[in-house]
FINUTI-85617 format. One record per residue (C-alpha): residue in three letters; z, x, y; residue number from 1. Coordinates in Angstrom, 3 decimals. Layout:
<atom rest="ala" up="Z" east="X" north="Y" nr="NUM"/>
...
***
This chain:
<atom rest="met" up="-33.718" east="3.589" north="202.082" nr="1"/>
<atom rest="asp" up="-36.872" east="1.381" north="201.986" nr="2"/>
<atom rest="pro" up="-39.289" east="3.033" north="204.674" nr="3"/>
<atom rest="ala" up="-41.141" east="-0.246" north="205.469" nr="4"/>
<atom rest="leu" up="-38.042" east="-2.275" north="205.966" nr="5"/>
<atom rest="asn" up="-36.787" east="0.664" north="208.152" nr="6"/>
<atom rest="his" up="-40.157" east="0.116" north="210.220" nr="7"/>
<atom rest="glu" up="-39.526" east="-3.469" north="210.439" nr="8"/>
<atom rest="tyr" up="-36.119" east="-3.253" north="211.536" nr="9"/>
<atom rest="leu" up="-36.945" east="-0.542" north="214.325" nr="10"/>
<atom rest="ala" up="-39.690" east="-2.942" north="215.608" nr="11"/>
<atom rest="met" up="-37.218" east="-5.882" north="215.480" nr="12"/>
<atom rest="lys" up="-34.518" east="-3.971" north="217.452" nr="13"/>
<atom rest="ala" up="-37.018" east="-2.900" north="220.041" nr="14"/>
<atom rest="cys" up="-38.010" east="-6.461" north="220.585" nr="15"/>
<atom rest="arg" up="-34.415" east="-7.528" north="220.891" nr="16"/>
<atom rest="leu" up="-33.476" east="-5.082" north="223.405" nr="17"/>
<atom rest="gly" up="-35.979" east="-6.320" north="225.772" nr="18"/>
<atom rest="ala" up="-39.247" east="-4.828" north="224.620" nr="19"/>
<atom rest="gly" up="-41.407" east="-4.116" north="227.630" nr="20"/>
<atom rest="val" up="-42.565" east="-0.455" north="227.167" nr="21"/>
<atom rest="val" up="-41.195" east="1.032" north="224.157" nr="22"/>
<atom rest="leu" up="-41.151" east="4.689" north="222.903" nr="23"/>
<atom rest="asp" up="-40.531" east="5.664" north="219.305" nr="24"/>
<atom rest="phe" up="-39.039" east="9.022" north="219.614" nr="25"/>
<atom rest="gly" up="-40.057" east="11.144" north="216.530" nr="26"/>
<atom rest="cys" up="-42.480" east="8.393" north="215.638" nr="27"/>
<atom rest="gly" up="-43.828" east="10.412" north="212.400" nr="28"/>
<atom rest="lys" up="-46.905" east="8.662" north="211.119" nr="29"/>
<atom rest="ala" up="-46.678" east="5.842" north="213.886" nr="30"/>
<atom rest="his" up="-45.771" east="3.131" north="211.493" nr="31"/>
<atom rest="val" up="-43.446" east="1.580" north="214.091" nr="32"/>
<atom rest="val" up="-45.691" east="2.034" north="216.924" nr="33"/>
<atom rest="ser" up="-48.731" east="0.228" north="215.074" nr="34"/>
<atom rest="leu" up="-46.190" east="-2.616" north="214.183" nr="35"/>
<atom rest="leu" up="-45.316" east="-3.064" north="217.662" nr="36"/>
<atom rest="arg" up="-48.768" east="-2.925" north="219.260" nr="37"/>
<atom rest="ser" up="-50.072" east="-5.512" north="216.465" nr="38"/>
<atom rest="arg" up="-47.323" east="-7.913" north="218.147" nr="39"/>
<atom rest="gly" up="-48.655" east="-7.486" north="221.417" nr="40"/>
<atom rest="ile" up="-45.802" east="-4.934" north="222.592" nr="41"/>
<atom rest="thr" up="-46.730" east="-1.795" north="224.571" nr="42"/>
<atom rest="ala" up="-45.722" east="1.052" north="222.612" nr="43"/>
<atom rest="tyr" up="-46.100" east="4.701" north="222.405" nr="44"/>
<atom rest="gly" up="-44.774" east="7.360" north="219.939" nr="45"/>
<atom rest="ala" up="-44.053" east="11.162" north="220.436" nr="46"/>
<atom rest="asp" up="-43.424" east="13.751" north="217.799" nr="47"/>
<atom rest="val" up="-43.544" east="17.735" north="217.229" nr="48"/>
<atom rest="phe" up="-45.415" east="17.026" north="213.986" nr="49"/>
<atom rest="trp" up="-43.163" east="19.213" north="212.191" nr="50"/>
<atom rest="gly" up="-43.715" east="21.218" north="209.034" nr="51"/>
<atom rest="gly" up="-40.903" east="19.389" north="206.792" nr="52"/>
<atom rest="met" up="-43.171" east="16.219" north="206.353" nr="53"/>
<atom rest="asp" up="-46.364" east="15.729" north="204.329" nr="54"/>
<atom rest="trp" up="-48.522" east="14.417" north="206.974" nr="55"/>
<atom rest="gly" up="-51.378" east="13.628" north="204.574" nr="56"/>
<atom rest="glu" up="-54.804" east="12.613" north="205.799" nr="57"/>
<atom rest="asp" up="-54.856" east="8.729" north="205.223" nr="58"/>
<atom rest="asp" up="-51.091" east="8.137" north="205.214" nr="59"/>
<atom rest="gly" up="-50.466" east="6.017" north="208.368" nr="60"/>
<atom rest="pro" up="-52.061" east="5.296" north="211.515" nr="61"/>
<atom rest="tyr" up="-50.893" east="8.237" north="213.785" nr="62"/>
<atom rest="arg" up="-54.254" east="10.071" north="213.617" nr="63"/>
<atom rest="gln" up="-56.131" east="7.117" north="215.148" nr="64"/>
<atom rest="leu" up="-53.267" east="6.634" north="217.799" nr="65"/>
<atom rest="leu" up="-53.151" east="10.214" north="218.401" nr="66"/>
<atom rest="ser" up="-56.683" east="10.465" north="219.308" nr="67"/>
<atom rest="ala" up="-56.313" east="7.307" north="221.713" nr="68"/>
<atom rest="gly" up="-53.151" east="8.833" north="223.576" nr="69"/>
<atom rest="val" up="-50.845" east="6.307" north="222.148" nr="70"/>
<atom rest="val" up="-48.917" east="8.943" north="220.264" nr="71"/>
<atom rest="arg" up="-48.295" east="12.318" north="221.821" nr="72"/>
<atom rest="glu" up="-47.287" east="15.435" north="221.006" nr="73"/>
<atom rest="ile" up="-43.732" east="17.142" north="222.187" nr="74"/>
<atom rest="val" up="-44.506" east="20.477" north="223.276" nr="75"/>
<atom rest="asp" up="-41.466" east="23.071" north="223.969" nr="76"/>
<atom rest="gly" up="-39.118" east="19.881" north="223.904" nr="77"/>
<atom rest="lys" up="-40.942" east="17.913" north="226.633" nr="78"/>
<atom rest="leu" up="-41.944" east="14.399" north="226.264" nr="79"/>
<atom rest="pro" up="-45.260" east="14.098" north="227.715" nr="80"/>
<atom rest="phe" up="-44.749" east="10.820" north="229.816" nr="81"/>
<atom rest="glu" up="-43.688" east="10.221" north="233.385" nr="82"/>
<atom rest="asp" up="-40.036" east="9.729" north="234.768" nr="83"/>
<atom rest="gly" up="-38.848" east="6.232" north="234.249" nr="84"/>
<atom rest="thr" up="-41.764" east="4.989" north="231.908" nr="85"/>
<atom rest="phe" up="-39.837" east="3.178" north="229.092" nr="86"/>
<atom rest="asp" up="-37.705" east="0.241" north="228.776" nr="87"/>
<atom rest="val" up="-36.723" east="0.891" north="225.363" nr="88"/>
<atom rest="ile" up="-36.570" east="3.949" north="223.202" nr="89"/>
<atom rest="val" up="-35.997" east="4.011" north="219.506" nr="90"/>
<atom rest="ser" up="-35.742" east="6.644" north="216.609" nr="91"/>
<atom rest="asp" up="-35.226" east="6.614" north="212.857" nr="92"/>
<atom rest="gln" up="-33.822" east="9.411" north="210.949" nr="93"/>
<atom rest="val" up="-34.656" east="11.856" north="213.599" nr="94"/>
<atom rest="phe" up="-31.608" east="13.511" north="215.104" nr="95"/>
<atom rest="glu" up="-30.918" east="15.495" north="212.128" nr="96"/>
<atom rest="his" up="-34.255" east="17.323" north="212.466" nr="97"/>
<atom rest="val" up="-33.598" east="18.067" north="216.262" nr="98"/>
<atom rest="asp" up="-32.359" east="21.729" north="217.114" nr="99"/>
<atom rest="asp" up="-31.559" east="20.996" north="220.601" nr="100"/>
<atom rest="leu" up="-30.149" east="17.719" north="220.709" nr="101"/>
<atom rest="ser" up="-28.782" east="18.053" north="224.402" nr="102"/>
<atom rest="gly" up="-32.246" east="18.841" north="225.597" nr="103"/>
<atom rest="ala" up="-33.853" east="15.863" north="223.601" nr="104"/>
<atom rest="ala" up="-31.258" east="13.446" north="224.994" nr="105"/>
<atom rest="ala" up="-32.177" east="14.770" north="228.553" nr="106"/>
<atom rest="glu" up="-35.872" east="14.081" north="228.007" nr="107"/>
<atom rest="met" up="-35.117" east="10.755" north="226.622" nr="108"/>
<atom rest="val" up="-32.925" east="9.865" north="229.743" nr="109"/>
<atom rest="arg" up="-35.689" east="11.181" north="231.975" nr="110"/>
<atom rest="val" up="-38.608" east="8.780" north="230.684" nr="111"/>
<atom rest="leu" up="-36.024" east="5.820" north="230.276" nr="112"/>
<atom rest="lys" up="-35.834" east="3.358" north="233.141" nr="113"/>
<atom rest="thr" up="-32.422" east="3.222" north="234.626" nr="114"/>
<atom rest="thr" up="-32.012" east="-0.266" north="233.201" nr="115"/>
<atom rest="gly" up="-33.475" east="0.719" north="229.832" nr="116"/>
<atom rest="arg" up="-31.745" east="0.726" north="226.465" nr="117"/>
<atom rest="met" up="-31.896" east="2.826" north="223.387" nr="118"/>
<atom rest="tyr" up="-31.456" east="2.337" north="219.627" nr="119"/>
<atom rest="his" up="-31.293" east="5.219" north="217.272" nr="120"/>
<atom rest="gln" up="-30.372" east="5.539" north="213.421" nr="121"/>
<atom rest="phe" up="-29.714" east="8.676" north="212.129" nr="122"/>
<atom rest="pro" up="-27.274" east="10.492" north="209.338" nr="123"/>
<atom rest="pro" up="-24.591" east="12.597" north="211.037" nr="124"/>
<atom rest="lys" up="-22.603" east="15.341" north="209.262" nr="125"/>
<atom rest="asp" up="-20.160" east="12.899" north="208.519" nr="126"/>
<atom rest="ile" up="-22.031" east="11.088" north="206.135" nr="127"/>
<atom rest="leu" up="-21.389" east="11.333" north="202.284" nr="128"/>
<atom rest="leu" up="-24.831" east="11.267" north="200.651" nr="129"/>
<atom rest="glu" up="-27.273" east="13.808" north="202.140" nr="130"/>
<atom rest="pro" up="-30.163" east="11.412" north="202.599" nr="131"/>
<atom rest="his" up="-33.028" east="13.767" north="201.793" nr="132"/>
<atom rest="thr" up="-31.968" east="15.254" north="198.553" nr="133"/>
<atom rest="lys" up="-29.867" east="12.244" north="197.577" nr="134"/>
<atom rest="ile" up="-27.171" east="14.443" north="196.724" nr="135"/>
<atom rest="pro" up="-23.388" east="14.162" north="198.091" nr="136"/>
<atom rest="phe" up="-22.127" east="16.772" north="200.429" nr="137"/>
<atom rest="ala" up="-25.281" east="18.877" north="199.923" nr="138"/>
<atom rest="his" up="-25.574" east="19.151" north="203.855" nr="139"/>
<atom rest="arg" up="-22.026" east="20.417" north="204.130" nr="140"/>
<atom rest="met" up="-22.491" east="23.607" north="202.059" nr="141"/>
<atom rest="thr" up="-23.695" east="27.274" north="202.632" nr="142"/>
<atom rest="pro" up="-26.943" east="28.031" north="200.750" nr="143"/>
<atom rest="arg" up="-25.015" east="30.242" north="198.342" nr="144"/>
<atom rest="val" up="-22.858" east="27.325" north="196.979" nr="145"/>
<atom rest="arg" up="-25.455" east="24.514" north="197.772" nr="146"/>
<atom rest="thr" up="-28.316" east="25.965" north="195.311" nr="147"/>
<atom rest="pro" up="-26.512" east="26.047" north="192.140" nr="148"/>
<atom rest="tyr" up="-24.703" east="22.724" north="193.110" nr="149"/>
<atom rest="leu" up="-28.122" east="21.061" north="193.610" nr="150"/>
<atom rest="glu" up="-29.498" east="22.367" north="190.385" nr="151"/>
<atom rest="leu" up="-26.481" east="21.047" north="188.477" nr="152"/>
<atom rest="trp" up="-26.880" east="17.429" north="189.765" nr="153"/>
<atom rest="arg" up="-30.819" east="17.781" north="188.992" nr="154"/>
<atom rest="arg" up="-29.792" east="18.628" north="185.552" nr="155"/>
<atom rest="leu" up="-27.729" east="15.504" north="185.193" nr="156"/>
<atom rest="gly" up="-31.018" east="13.363" north="186.462" nr="157"/>
<atom rest="phe" up="-29.910" east="13.045" north="190.193" nr="158"/>
<atom rest="gly" up="-31.877" east="13.945" north="193.265" nr="159"/>
<atom rest="arg" up="-34.780" east="12.883" north="195.236" nr="160"/>
<atom rest="his" up="-38.032" east="14.336" north="193.679" nr="161"/>
<atom rest="pro" up="-40.779" east="13.963" north="196.344" nr="162"/>
<atom rest="leu" up="-42.779" east="17.059" north="195.371" nr="163"/>
<atom rest="his" up="-42.477" east="16.488" north="191.572" nr="164"/>
<atom rest="ile" up="-40.837" east="19.943" north="190.790" nr="165"/>
<atom rest="asp" up="-39.827" east="19.596" north="187.294" nr="166"/>
<atom rest="asp" up="-37.920" east="22.692" north="186.889" nr="167"/>
<atom rest="pro" up="-34.184" east="21.784" north="188.170" nr="168"/>
<atom rest="lys" up="-33.523" east="25.463" north="189.380" nr="169"/>
<atom rest="ala" up="-36.928" east="25.431" north="191.319" nr="170"/>
<atom rest="trp" up="-36.056" east="22.031" north="192.828" nr="171"/>
<atom rest="ala" up="-32.673" east="23.262" north="193.834" nr="172"/>
<atom rest="val" up="-34.051" east="26.385" north="195.644" nr="173"/>
<atom rest="trp" up="-36.708" east="24.451" north="197.497" nr="174"/>
<atom rest="gly" up="-34.124" east="21.652" north="198.276" nr="175"/>
<atom rest="ser" up="-31.779" east="24.099" north="199.628" nr="176"/>
<atom rest="gln" up="-34.362" east="25.982" north="201.759" nr="177"/>
<atom rest="trp" up="-35.821" east="22.805" north="203.147" nr="178"/>
<atom rest="leu" up="-32.228" east="21.728" north="204.249" nr="179"/>
<atom rest="asp" up="-31.812" east="25.108" north="205.934" nr="180"/>
<atom rest="asp" up="-35.333" east="25.011" north="207.766" nr="181"/>
<atom rest="tyr" up="-35.527" east="21.497" north="208.904" nr="182"/>
<atom rest="cys" up="-32.101" east="20.127" north="209.293" nr="183"/>
<atom rest="thr" up="-29.244" east="20.374" north="211.742" nr="184"/>
<atom rest="tyr" up="-26.308" east="18.088" north="210.923" nr="185"/>
<atom rest="arg" up="-23.739" east="17.332" north="213.792" nr="186"/>
<atom rest="pro" up="-20.705" east="15.301" north="213.681" nr="187"/>
<atom rest="arg" up="-20.793" east="11.585" north="214.769" nr="188"/>
<atom rest="ala" up="-18.579" east="12.539" north="217.662" nr="189"/>
<atom rest="val" up="-20.954" east="15.175" north="218.873" nr="190"/>
<atom rest="ile" up="-23.991" east="13.052" north="218.820" nr="191"/>
<atom rest="glu" up="-22.130" east="10.112" north="220.673" nr="192"/>
<atom rest="ser" up="-20.578" east="12.271" north="223.388" nr="193"/>
<atom rest="thr" up="-23.946" east="13.758" north="224.082" nr="194"/>
<atom rest="phe" up="-25.226" east="10.112" north="225.469" nr="195"/>
<atom rest="arg" up="-21.800" east="9.301" north="226.805" nr="196"/>
<atom rest="asn" up="-22.308" east="11.868" north="229.261" nr="197"/>
<atom rest="tyr" up="-25.259" east="10.098" north="230.576" nr="198"/>
<atom rest="gly" up="-22.980" east="6.990" north="231.196" nr="199"/>
<atom rest="phe" up="-24.255" east="5.136" north="228.025" nr="200"/>
<atom rest="thr" up="-21.995" east="2.799" north="226.160" nr="201"/>
<atom rest="ile" up="-22.389" east="2.956" north="222.510" nr="202"/>
<atom rest="ala" up="-22.135" east="-0.152" north="220.298" nr="203"/>
<atom rest="his" up="-22.537" east="0.402" north="216.319" nr="204"/>
<atom rest="gln" up="-24.948" east="-1.940" north="214.637" nr="205"/>
<atom rest="glu" up="-24.628" east="-0.988" north="210.931" nr="206"/>
<atom rest="ala" up="-23.318" east="-4.702" north="209.883" nr="207"/>
<atom rest="glu" up="-26.328" east="-6.102" north="211.489" nr="208"/>
<atom rest="asn" up="-28.445" east="-3.632" north="209.621" nr="209"/>
<atom rest="cys" up="-26.825" east="-4.638" north="206.450" nr="210"/>
<atom rest="leu" up="-27.396" east="-8.218" north="207.261" nr="211"/>
<atom rest="tyr" up="-30.957" east="-7.684" north="207.939" nr="212"/>
<atom rest="arg" up="-31.462" east="-5.826" north="204.650" nr="213"/>
<atom rest="ala" up="-29.701" east="-8.675" north="203.042" nr="214"/>
<atom rest="gly" up="-32.763" east="-10.877" north="203.676" nr="215"/>
<atom rest="asp" up="-32.583" east="-14.193" north="202.048" nr="216"/>
<atom rest="arg" up="-30.138" east="-13.322" north="199.412" nr="217"/>
<atom rest="arg" up="-27.362" east="-15.756" north="200.387" nr="218"/>
<atom rest="leu" up="-24.559" east="-14.043" north="198.356" nr="219"/>
<atom rest="leu" up="-25.090" east="-10.673" north="199.881" nr="220"/>
<atom rest="arg" up="-25.363" east="-12.319" north="203.450" nr="221"/>
<atom rest="ala" up="-22.001" east="-14.179" north="202.805" nr="222"/>
<atom rest="met" up="-20.335" east="-10.781" north="201.896" nr="223"/>
<atom rest="val" up="-21.588" east="-8.885" north="204.682" nr="224"/>
<atom rest="arg" up="-20.558" east="-11.805" north="206.846" nr="225"/>
<atom rest="ser" up="-17.257" east="-11.955" north="205.257" nr="226"/>
<atom rest="ala" up="-16.355" east="-8.114" north="205.609" nr="227"/>
<atom rest="pro" up="-18.468" east="-6.668" north="208.402" nr="228"/>
<atom rest="gly" up="-16.290" east="-3.909" north="208.850" nr="229"/>
<atom rest="phe" up="-16.312" east="-2.728" north="205.369" nr="230"/>
<atom rest="ala" up="-20.018" east="-3.071" north="205.164" nr="231"/>
<atom rest="ala" up="-20.636" east="-1.131" north="208.291" nr="232"/>
<atom rest="ala" up="-18.118" east="1.799" north="206.908" nr="233"/>
<atom rest="ala" up="-20.436" east="1.754" north="203.800" nr="234"/>
<atom rest="phe" up="-23.339" east="2.026" north="205.451" nr="235"/>
<atom rest="arg" up="-22.353" east="4.921" north="207.676" nr="236"/>
<atom rest="ala" up="-20.944" east="6.716" north="204.574" nr="237"/>
<atom rest="leu" up="-24.069" east="6.310" north="202.378" nr="238"/>
<atom rest="gly" up="-26.748" east="5.239" north="204.747" nr="239"/>
<atom rest="cys" up="-26.987" east="6.173" north="208.272" nr="240"/>
<atom rest="asp" up="-25.306" east="5.382" north="211.717" nr="241"/>
<atom rest="cys" up="-26.877" east="2.868" north="213.909" nr="242"/>
<atom rest="ile" up="-25.915" east="2.800" north="217.600" nr="243"/>
<atom rest="glu" up="-27.250" east="0.863" north="220.494" nr="244"/>
<atom rest="leu" up="-26.965" east="2.393" north="223.928" nr="245"/>
<atom rest="ser" up="-26.944" east="0.998" north="227.280" nr="246"/>
<atom rest="arg" up="-25.805" east="1.692" north="230.721" nr="247"/>
<atom rest="pro" up="-23.750" east="-0.606" north="233.207" nr="248"/>
<atom rest="thr" up="-26.051" east="-2.403" north="235.558" nr="249"/>
<atom rest="ile" up="-25.952" east="-0.847" north="239.155" nr="250"/>
<atom rest="ala" up="-25.556" east="-3.645" north="241.882" nr="251"/>
***
């Protein structure tokens, strides 16, 4: 998926959910935080600055925002913010990189206001196309099976190739090890139940995401509008889940 389009969509979702004070959980290089702040929204980011990502010297505004205290480091699973700080929390492709999802959810709930809302998009284990290698079912296999499987796909010309490893076998070894080191895939039902345990209701927004990505392409927009259920199912199978979380208003 186009990263820039994802950043724009996350920023738009944060505004639609009410803005106020926003946290980008697992903010990476803080593109969403920067977008929101450029639009007058009070936004912060938090990340563990994990080893599975190329942080680069000049790619993204996170270094300046880190120095300013706008982006903060998550240490020992704890978000460095006071209770009830945020009106909205968003995340993009983060949950599959979180070892302790229950702990992460507890921290998000702690720093979220009681009237706060969340939006998260992530690939669950149910997804067909593993989003990092871009190889079907790679995330469902043991390393012993996965490595030759990845090599076969790479020899056929498929597979994401961010490190420019030309040898298919070397690429497969790298890809399989990367998935083991940095990914923890969970079934959709497990992720949703983790948040339902805190009283959240969950609304899937994959069709809305599809419509946003269609942009001004009228035919594509018409297709999504005519079959939103199909569009949502296809997006969940090949892209990611998109869930909006809210809690009943307490009178």
